[in-house]
C-alpha positions as CSV (number, residue, x, y, z in Angstrom):
1,M,91.8,123.8,118.0
2,A,93.0,120.7,116.2
3,E,90.9,119.2,113.5
4,V,88.8,116.3,114.8
5,P,89.1,113.2,112.7
6,D,85.9,111.8,111.2
7,L,85.8,108.4,112.8
8,S,83.0,105.9,113.2
9,I,82.8,103.0,115.7
10,D,79.7,100.8,115.7
11,G,77.8,103.5,113.8
12,L,78.8,106.2,116.3
13,T,80.8,109.3,115.4
14,T,83.7,109.7,117.9
15,G,86.0,112.4,119.0
16,Q,89.6,112.6,119.9
17,V,91.5,110.2,122.1
18,I,92.9,112.2,125.0
19,G,93.2,109.6,127.8
20,H,96.6,108.3,126.8
21,N,98.2,111.5,128.2
22,I,97.6,110.5,131.8
23,L,100.5,108.1,131.9
24,G,103.1,110.8,131.2
25,E,101.2,113.3,133.4
26,T,101.3,111.0,136.3
27,T,105.1,110.8,136.1
28,E,105.3,114.6,135.8
29,A,103.0,115.0,138.8
30,L,105.3,112.7,140.9
31,H,108.3,114.8,140.0
32,R,106.5,118.0,140.8
33,F,105.1,116.7,144.1
34,I,108.6,115.9,145.4
35,L,110.2,119.2,144.4
36,D,107.3,121.3,145.7
37,G,107.7,119.8,149.2
38,W,111.4,120.1,149.4
39,D,112.5,121.8,152.7
40,L,115.8,120.3,153.7
41,S,118.1,122.9,152.0
42,D,118.0,125.7,149.6
43,R,119.0,123.5,146.7
44,P,116.5,120.8,145.8
45,P,117.7,117.4,144.6
46,R,118.0,116.5,141.0
47,I,115.3,114.3,139.5
48,E,116.8,111.8,137.2
49,E,115.1,109.0,135.1
50,D,118.4,107.5,133.7
51,L,119.5,104.8,136.2
52,S,123.1,104.9,134.8
53,F,123.5,108.6,135.4
54,A,126.7,109.3,137.4
55,P,126.2,112.3,139.7
56,K,128.8,114.7,140.9
57,D,130.4,114.3,144.3
58,R,128.2,116.6,146.3
59,E,125.1,116.3,144.1
60,Q,121.9,114.8,145.6
61,V,119.8,112.8,143.1
62,V,116.4,111.1,143.3
63,Y,116.0,108.5,140.7
64,I,112.5,107.8,139.4
65,Y,112.1,105.1,136.9
66,M,108.7,103.7,135.7
67,Y,109.5,100.1,134.9
68,R,106.1,98.3,134.6
69,V,102.4,98.9,133.6
70,T,99.8,96.2,134.2
71,R,96.0,96.0,134.3
72,N,94.4,96.5,137.7
73,P,93.6,92.9,138.8
74,H,90.8,94.0,141.2
75,L,88.9,96.5,139.1
76,K,88.1,95.4,135.6
77,N,85.5,96.9,133.2
78,Q,83.8,95.3,130.3
79,K,84.5,96.6,126.9
80,R,80.9,97.1,125.8
81,W,79.7,100.6,125.0
82,R,77.9,102.4,127.8
83,Q,76.4,105.8,128.3
84,A,79.1,108.2,129.3
85,P,78.8,110.3,132.5
86,V,78.5,113.6,130.6
87,F,75.4,115.8,131.2
88,M,75.0,118.5,128.6
89,G,72.0,120.2,130.3
90,T,69.1,118.8,128.3
91,E,67.3,115.5,128.5
92,P,67.5,113.0,125.6
93,E,63.7,113.1,125.1
94,D,64.0,116.9,124.7
95,G,66.5,116.6,121.8
96,G,69.6,116.5,124.0
97,E,72.7,114.7,122.8
98,V,73.5,111.3,124.3
99,Y,77.2,110.2,124.5
100,Y,78.6,106.8,124.8
101,H,82.1,105.4,125.6
102,R,83.8,102.3,126.7
103,P,84.5,102.2,130.4
104,P,88.0,103.4,131.4
105,L,90.9,101.0,131.3
106,L,92.2,100.7,134.9
107,V,96.0,100.1,135.1
108,D,98.7,100.1,137.7
109,M,102.0,101.9,137.0
110,F,105.1,100.8,139.0
111,Y,108.0,103.1,139.8
112,L,111.5,102.4,141.1
113,L,112.8,105.1,143.4
114,M,116.4,105.5,144.6
115,V,118.5,108.2,146.1
116,H,122.2,109.3,145.9
117,S,124.3,111.5,148.0
118,K,128.0,111.8,148.7
119,F,127.8,110.1,152.1
120,R,125.7,107.1,152.9
121,S,124.1,108.7,155.9
122,D,123.0,111.7,153.9
123,A,121.5,109.4,151.3
124,E,119.6,107.6,154.1
125,R,118.2,110.9,155.4
126,L,117.1,111.8,151.9
127,M,115.4,108.4,151.6
128,G,113.6,109.0,154.9
129,W,112.4,112.4,153.8
130,L,111.2,110.9,150.5
131,L,109.2,108.2,152.3
132,L,107.4,110.7,154.5
133,R,106.8,113.1,151.6
134,L,105.2,110.4,149.4
135,Y,103.3,109.0,152.4
136,N,101.4,112.3,152.5
137,A,100.5,112.0,148.7
138,T,96.8,111.2,148.9
139,H,96.5,111.8,145.2
140,L,99.1,112.6,142.6
141,V,96.4,113.9,140.2
142,Y,93.1,115.4,141.4
143,R,91.2,117.4,138.8
144,P,87.9,117.4,136.9
145,R,87.6,114.5,134.5
146,R,87.9,115.7,130.9
147,F,85.8,114.5,127.9
148,A,86.4,115.4,124.2
149,L,83.2,115.7,122.3
150,P,83.0,114.7,118.6
151,D,82.7,118.4,117.6
152,G,86.1,119.1,119.2
153,R,85.0,120.7,122.4
154,E,86.5,119.6,125.7
155,V,84.1,119.6,128.6
156,D,83.7,118.2,132.1
157,S,81.0,115.8,133.3
158,L,78.5,118.7,133.7
159,G,78.9,119.8,130.1
160,R,80.8,123.0,130.9
161,L,83.9,124.0,129.0
162,Y,86.8,122.2,130.6
163,D,88.5,124.1,133.5
164,I,91.2,122.2,135.3
165,N,90.7,124.4,138.4
166,A,86.9,123.8,138.7
167,R,85.9,122.8,142.2
168,G,83.0,123.0,144.7
169,D,80.3,120.9,142.9
170,D,79.3,117.5,144.4
171,N,78.0,116.3,141.0
172,L,81.3,117.0,139.2
173,I,83.2,113.8,138.5
174,M,86.9,114.1,139.4
175,E,89.9,112.3,138.0
176,K,92.1,110.8,140.7
177,V,95.5,109.0,140.6
178,S,96.5,107.4,143.9
179,L,100.0,106.4,145.0
180,A,101.1,103.6,147.4
181,L,104.3,102.1,148.7
182,V,104.4,98.4,147.6
183,D,106.8,95.5,147.6
184,D,107.0,94.7,143.9
185,L,110.6,93.9,143.2
186,T,112.9,91.4,144.9
187,V,116.6,92.2,145.3
188,G,117.4,89.7,142.5
189,D,115.0,91.4,140.1
190,A,116.4,94.8,141.0
191,T,119.9,93.6,140.5
192,N,119.1,92.3,137.0
193,L,117.4,95.7,136.2
194,F,120.5,97.6,137.3
195,S,122.7,95.3,135.3
196,L,120.6,95.8,132.2
197,H,121.0,99.6,132.5
198,E,124.7,99.3,133.5
199,A,124.0,101.1,136.8
200,P,125.4,100.5,140.3
201,Y,123.2,98.9,142.9
202,R,121.5,101.3,145.3
203,P,118.9,100.8,148.0
204,F,115.5,101.2,146.3
205,M,111.7,101.5,146.9
206,T,108.8,100.6,144.7
207,Y,105.6,102.6,144.4
208,R,102.3,101.9,142.6
209,A,100.2,104.5,140.9
210,R,96.6,103.6,139.9
211,V,95.4,105.2,136.8
212,A,92.2,105.2,134.6
213,L,92.6,105.6,130.8
214,D,89.6,107.1,129.0
215,G,88.9,106.2,125.4
216,P,87.1,108.2,122.7
217,L,83.6,109.7,123.3
218,A,80.9,108.9,120.8
219,A,77.7,110.7,120.0
220,S,74.5,108.7,119.2
221,G,72.1,109.6,116.4
222,G,69.2,109.8,118.9
223,G,68.1,109.1,122.4
224,T,67.6,105.8,124.2
225,T,64.4,103.8,123.8
226,I,63.2,101.8,126.7
227,K,60.4,99.3,126.2
228,L,57.9,98.6,129.0
229,P,55.0,96.2,129.2
230,S,51.6,97.6,128.4
231,L,50.0,99.2,131.5
232,E,46.5,98.1,130.5
233,N,47.5,94.4,130.3
234,T,49.3,94.7,133.6
235,A,46.3,96.2,135.3
236,E,43.9,93.6,133.8
237,K,46.1,90.8,135.1
238,A,46.2,92.3,138.6
239,K,42.4,92.7,138.6
240,N,41.7,89.1,137.7
241,R,44.3,87.7,140.2
242,P,42.7,86.3,143.3
243,P,43.5,88.2,146.5
244,A,46.2,86.8,148.7
245,S,45.0,85.3,151.9
246,G,48.4,85.1,153.6
247,R,48.0,81.3,154.2
248,I,50.6,78.8,153.2
249,R,49.1,76.4,150.7
250,P,50.2,72.8,150.8
251,T,52.1,71.6,147.8
252,K,51.2,68.5,145.9
253,P,53.7,65.6,146.4
254,G,55.8,64.9,143.3
255,S,55.2,61.8,141.3
256,R,58.9,60.9,141.5
257,R,59.7,58.6,144.4
258,M,62.1,60.0,147.0
259,E,65.3,58.1,147.2
260,M,67.1,57.9,150.5
261,P,70.7,59.1,150.7
262,G,73.5,56.6,151.1
263,P,74.4,53.3,149.4
264,K,71.6,51.2,147.8
265,P,70.1,48.8,150.4
266,H,70.2,45.0,149.7
267,F,68.0,42.3,151.3
268,M,66.1,44.8,153.5
269,R,63.0,43.5,155.3
270,R,60.6,44.9,157.9
271,S,61.2,44.2,161.6
272,P,58.7,41.9,163.5
273,A,57.5,44.9,165.5
274,E,56.3,46.7,162.4
275,S,54.6,43.5,161.1
276,D,52.6,43.1,164.4
277,T,51.6,46.7,164.3
278,E,50.1,46.4,160.8
279,D,48.1,43.2,161.7
């Protein structure tokens, strides 16, 4: 096990940062999902990340290029420290350890996907298969969420030693990376991207993967203190309070004179009918 650095953030001792690995793991999961579902021939296509790669005549290639990462515009977390969803089996008041973290950074990863085959019709069939295969990808990554404790242990949300194959518990927090077909690049933007990489223009698709990046986990020096008002004072106030009758009490009119809406009236006088009524 690697040595844990002795870090301190806001007076809390923190562990290792392991959330940054999810970006590369998402790309690897995308490659693996495509190859695991290949059923068109005995020879799977080649997965290539270099857009300028020139394939052989009869070679089928699927180009996968991650070109943009941006913060999720719909789900944003505040940066303040919060209690982490890690339960170690004991309550804080019984001497159990309480862990804190900053909420995950939620980002969107955008991928450019293209295909190549010797004949255009074969390339279009390959693109159709790729669309249907990725349409069935409910989650690229689906596994227990991993937390690194300050002492170097890696655990799940239930405090057990981390097992990537753990399943079957409703209270276990899972890590999920979704994938969706989106319209993110215009033809002009894609052409500029191909020119930048000195690659020929090919029909393309863009996909978005939504990822959560976890920061370091920190251990507090003690439990959490919650201050409540005195029960005796609360009971005394309730005792002296008059019982509610359920009636609506009239409110006293305010001292401020009510002003009518609209423009300020000028040269206004009472009508003769009102004057006769008052007499």
